[in-house]
C-alpha positions in Angstrom: 9.6 -37.0 -58.4 6.4 -37.0 -56.3 7.2 -39.8 -54.1 10.7 -37.4 -53.1 8.3 -34.2 -52.3 6.5 -36.8 -50.4 9.7 -37.6 -48.3 10.9 -34.3 -47.5 7.0 -32.9 -46.8 7.2 -36.2 -43.6 11.0 -34.8 -42.7 10.0 -31.4 -42.6 6.4 -32.2 -40.5 8.6 -34.3 -38.1 11.0 -32.1 -36.8 8.4 -29.6 -35.9 6.1 -31.9 -33.9 8.9 -32.5 -32.5 9.2 -29.0 -31.8 5.6 -28.4 -30.9 5.9 -30.9 -28.3 9.2 -30.1 -26.7 7.8 -25.9 -27.1 4.4 -27.1 -24.9 6.1 -29.3 -22.6 8.1 -26.5 -21.6 5.1 -24.4 -21.6 3.5 -26.8 -19.1 6.9 -27.4 -17.1 7.5 -22.9 -16.6 3.8 -22.9 -15.8 4.2 -25.6 -12.5 7.3 -24.4 -10.8 5.3 -21.2 -10.9 2.6 -22.8 -9.5 5.1 -24.2 -7.0 7.5 -21.6 -6.1 3.4 -19.8 -5.2 2.8 -22.4 -3.1 6.5 -22.3 -1.8 5.9 -18.8 -1.1 2.8 -19.2 0.8 4.2 -22.2 2.3 7.0 -21.2 3.5 7.2 -17.2 3.9 9.8 -16.8 1.4 7.8 -13.7 -0.2 9.4 -10.4 0.9 7.0 -8.2 2.6 7.9 -5.0 -0.2 7.3 -7.7 -2.8 3.6 -9.3 -1.9 2.6 -5.1 -0.8 3.4 -4.3 -3.8 2.5 -2.4 -6.5 0.1 -0.3 -4.4 1.7 -0.2 -0.4 4.9 0.7 0.3 5.7 -1.0 3.8 8.5 0.7 5.2 10.2 1.8 9.0 11.7 3.8 11.3 15.9 4.0 10.5 17.5 6.2 12.6 21.4 7.4 11.9 22.9 4.5 14.6 20.4 1.9 12.9 22.5 1.9 10.5 26.4 3.3 10.8 29.0 3.1 11.5 29.1 0.1 8.2 31.3 -2.1 10.0 29.2 -2.7 12.8 27.8 -6.2 13.1 24.1 -4.8 14.1 24.4 -2.5 12.4 24.9 -4.6 9.1 22.1 -7.4 9.9 19.8 -4.1 9.9 21.1 -2.7 6.4 20.7 -6.2 5.5 16.7 -6.7 6.4 15.3 -2.9 5.6 17.2 -4.1 1.8 15.8 -7.4 1.9 11.9 -6.0 3.1 11.4 -2.4 3.2 10.5 -0.6 0.4 10.0 3.1 2.3 11.8 4.4 5.1 11.2 6.8 7.7 13.5 9.5 8.7 13.4 11.0 12.0 14.4 15.0 12.4 13.0 15.7 15.6 14.8 19.5 17.0 15.0 17.6 20.3 18.3 15.4 18.5 19.0 18.2 15.3 19.0 21.7 17.3 22.5 23.1 18.6 21.4 26.3 20.0 19.4 29.3 18.3 18.8 28.5 14.8 22.1 26.3 14.8 21.0 22.9 14.1 23.4 19.6 13.0 22.1 17.7 10.2 25.1 15.6 9.3 24.0 11.9 10.5 19.9 13.2 9.4 21.5 13.4 6.1 23.5 10.8 6.1 21.2 8.3 7.1 18.8 10.4 4.4 21.0 9.7 1.3 21.5 5.8 2.2 17.3 6.0 2.4 18.0 7.4 -1.6 20.8 4.5 -2.1 18.3 1.7 -1.6 15.3 3.2 -3.9 13.1 4.2 -0.8 10.4 6.0 0.0 11.2 8.5 2.6 9.4 9.6 4.9 10.8 12.9 7.4 8.8 12.9 10.9 8.3 15.6 12.4 8.6 19.2 12.1 6.5 20.2 14.3 4.9 19.1 17.4 4.8 19.2 21.4 6.6 20.6 23.7 8.3 17.5 24.7 10.4 16.9 20.7 11.9 20.1 21.6 14.7 21.3 23.8 14.4 22.9 27.2 16.2 26.0 26.0 14.0 26.5 23.4 10.6 25.9 25.6 11.7 28.0 28.6 12.4 31.5 27.1 9.9 33.9 26.3 9.3 34.7 22.5 7.0 37.5 20.1 4.9 35.4 18.3 7.1 37.2 15.2 9.6 36.2 16.6 8.5 32.4 16.9 6.9 32.2 13.8 10.6 33.1 12.3 12.0 29.9 14.3 9.0 27.8 13.4 10.2 28.7 8.9 13.5 29.0 9.7 14.2 25.1 10.8 11.8 23.7 8.2 13.2 26.0 5.6 16.7 25.2 6.7 16.2 21.0 6.7 14.5 20.8 3.8 17.4 23.3 1.4 20.4 20.5 3.4 21.5 18.3 1.2 18.6 18.8 -1.0 16.4 17.2 1.6 12.6 19.1 0.4 13.2 16.9 -3.3 14.9 13.8 -1.8 12.4 12.7 1.3 9.2 11.8 -0.2 6.8 12.3 2.3 7.0 15.5 5.5 4.8 15.1 8.4 5.2 18.5 9.2 3.3 18.7 12.5 2.5 15.3 14.8 0.0 15.0 17.8 -1.9 18.5 17.8 -4.9 16.5 19.4 -3.0 14.1 21.8 -1.6 14.2 24.3 -1.3 11.2 26.7 -3.6 12.5 29.8 -4.3 15.8 28.8 -7.0 17.8 26.3 -6.9 18.7 22.5 -4.2 21.2 21.6 -2.6 21.1 24.4 1.0 21.2 25.3 2.8 23.4 22.9 4.8 26.5 22.4 3.0 26.2 19.7 -0.4 27.4 20.4 0.9 31.4 21.1 0.2 32.2 17.2 -3.4 32.5 18.3 -6.6 30.4 17.7 -9.0 30.6 14.2 -12.9 29.7 14.1 -13.7 26.5 12.8 -14.6 26.0 8.8 -14.7 22.2 8.8 -18.6 22.7 8.0 -19.7 19.8 10.3 -22.1 20.4 13.0 -24.1 18.5 15.6 -22.8 15.5 16.7 -20.1 15.6 14.7 -18.3 18.8 14.9 -16.4 19.2 18.7 -14.5 22.3 18.1 -15.1 25.4 18.4 -11.7 26.7 16.8 -8.2 25.4 16.4 -5.1 26.3 16.6 -3.4 29.0 14.2 0.1 27.4 13.7 -1.0 24.4 11.8 -2.2 25.8 8.9 1.2 28.5 9.0 3.4 24.9 9.4 2.0 23.0 6.1 1.6 26.5 4.7 5.6 27.0 5.7 6.6 23.3 4.5 4.4 23.9 1.2 7.3 27.3 0.4 9.8 25.1 0.1 9.4 21.6 -1.4 6.2 20.4 -3.7 6.4 16.6 -1.8 3.5 15.4 -0.1 2.9 17.1 3.4 1.2 15.1 6.2 -0.8 16.5 9.1 -0.4 13.1 11.9 -1.7 12.0 15.3 -2.3 8.9 18.2 -6.0 8.0 18.6 -7.6 8.3 15.5 -7.3 5.3 14.5 -10.8 4.3 16.1 -14.2 5.0 16.0 -14.5 4.6 19.8 -12.2 7.6 20.4 -12.8 11.6 20.6 -9.6 12.0 18.7 -11.0 10.0 15.9 -13.9 12.9 14.9 -11.9 15.1 15.8 -8.8 15.2 14.1 -11.1 14.5 11.2 -12.8 18.6 11.8 -10.0 19.2 11.6 -9.1 18.3 8.0 -11.4 19.2 7.3 -10.7 22.8 8.1 -7.8 23.3 6.8 -9.1 21.7 3.1 -11.9 23.8 3.0 -9.6 27.0 3.5 -7.2 25.7 1.0 -3.7 25.0 3.5 -2.1 22.6 1.4 -2.7 18.8 2.8 -1.9 15.9 1.0 -1.9 13.1 3.3 -3.2 12.1 6.7 -0.9 9.4 9.0 -2.3 6.7 11.5 0.8 6.7 14.1 -1.0 3.5 14.7 0.1 2.1 18.2 -1.8 -1.0 19.4 -1.4 -3.5 21.9 -2.9 -7.4 22.4 -4.6 -5.9 25.7 -6.8 -3.6 23.8 -9.6 -4.3 21.3 -10.2 -2.7 18.4 -12.3 -2.4 16.3 -10.8 -3.4 12.3 -13.8 -2.4 10.4 -14.3 1.0 11.6 -10.3 1.6 10.7 -11.1 0.2 7.4 -13.8 3.1 7.2 -11.3 5.2 9.1 -9.1 5.1 5.7 -12.1 5.0 3.8 -13.6 8.6 4.5 -9.4 10.5 4.2 -9.4 8.8 0.6 -12.2 10.0 0.1 -11.9 13.8 1.0 -8.5 12.9 -1.8 -5.5 12.3 0.9 -3.5 9.7 1.0 -3.2 7.7 4.3 0.0 6.0 6.0 -0.1 3.8 8.8 2.9 5.7 10.6 3.5 4.7 13.4 3.4 0.3 13.4 4.4 -2.0 16.4 1.9 -4.7 18.4 2.8 -4.6 22.1 2.4 -8.7 23.8 3.5 -9.6 27.1 5.8 -12.1 24.9 4.3 -15.3 26.4 3.3 -18.2 23.5 -0.4 -17.2 24.3 0.8 -13.6 23.4 3.2 -13.8 20.4 -0.2 -15.8 19.1 -2.4 -13.3 19.6 0.2 -11.1 18.1 0.0 -12.3 15.6 -3.5 -12.2 15.1 -2.9 -8.4 15.6 -0.7 -8.0 13.1 -2.9 -9.8 10.1 -6.0 -7.9 11.0 -4.9 -4.1 10.9 -2.6 -4.8 7.8 -5.8 -7.0 6.1 -8.0 -3.7 7.4 -5.6 -0.9 5.6 -5.2 -2.7 2.5 -9.0 -3.4 2.3 -9.6 -0.1 3.2 -6.9 1.5 0.2 -4.2 2.7 1.8 -1.1 4.1 0.4 1.4 3.0 2.9 2.4 1.0 5.6 5.1 2.2 9.1 6.7 -0.2 11.4 7.9 2.2 14.2 11.3 -0.8 14.4 11.8 -4.5 12.4 13.4 -5.5 15.8 12.8 -5.8 19.4 14.8 -3.6 21.4 15.8 -1.0 17.6 13.7 1.9 19.8 16.0 1.7 23.6 13.4 1.5 25.8 10.3 2.1 23.8 8.3 -0.6 24.9 10.9 -2.6 25.0 9.2 -5.1 28.0 6.6 -5.4 25.3 8.5 -7.4 21.9 5.9 -4.8 20.0 7.5 -5.3 16.7 7.9 -7.8 14.0 11.8 -9.6 14.5 13.6 -10.5 18.0 17.1 -11.4 18.5 19.6 -11.4 15.8 16.4 -10.5 12.9 14.4 -13.3 13.4 11.2 -13.0 12.4 8.7 -13.4 14.7 5.0 -15.4 14.7 4.2 -11.1 13.8 5.8 -11.0 10.7 4.1 -14.1 9.1 0.9 -12.2 10.5 1.7 -9.4 8.5 2.7 -11.3 5.2 -0.3 -13.4 5.2 -2.3 -10.5 5.9 -0.4 -9.0 2.3 -1.5 -11.1 0.2 -4.7 -12.4 1.7 -5.7 -8.6 1.0 -4.2 -8.5 -2.7 
């Protein structure tokens, strides 16, 4: 009997020993496979931008109706596939020049179709823009004369209607309420917009000395944000260009404007840096990182909203473009940026805008350029 018990124990031990060894081998193989996949991902670039940025940053790009529709279009099919693969966010355009059909008459059909497609893909959505300089409006609107009450009523009517239509106030996560209040190429700050007629208010930023550049600000900025808050509980963003780096006057002016708004309790959740760059210029990447941090310190989210990097198209230019994309993405992530949106994915997507500067990540039939891999590597190195 003792011999039989010993034999049974030995057989059980032998059976479990084999099971333990098999389990260890499987575990080792799984670890090896995981390491191999990471190596292959790094070397071949098979990881998507949205995966490399997750979970702390959303990666997006502008997309108009014609980018995705009609559905059977060859180019549109490629774009839809590329957005699904690479993006976790998207920017939709609501320029008054495109959507206004007359006095308080709008056509939101294509805008809503684009919003709904983004929603179907589960993308975080950003709408650009509600209020801005005259160049974003139809000429008939700019040419007419209005009382202040009429002008403010027009502003509110458009904001209300675009948010109510299609339940966009809930579907769109971030609303770029005011764009380019300061930056106008060749012009002074706070010029070039009909909305200045609504008046001015004294600066309440609390800044002094060299930090205080402006003595006052247009009332329309505050009013637009307050009106927008009436119709959506989602994030409200203020955006400009030329505010990204410390060597521009707009850098400090915009910060002063933001402090002014926050000190008055104006609803503002985020700021957006347009970030249109060129390889022909040099940039203070550390300054960009610190700039993002100072807005984060105010309790705001910070977005890179219209990123592109122009170059001359030569082999050297493409290499420099790759490095610039690496530098800006790495600095932005290290600064704590919340979203990075591109001004298109494929060269030529935005029509004649920078068409001879090859400013985007893809070319031809959505083929990745060196710039794409620079963007990828920056996400890896800053994670």
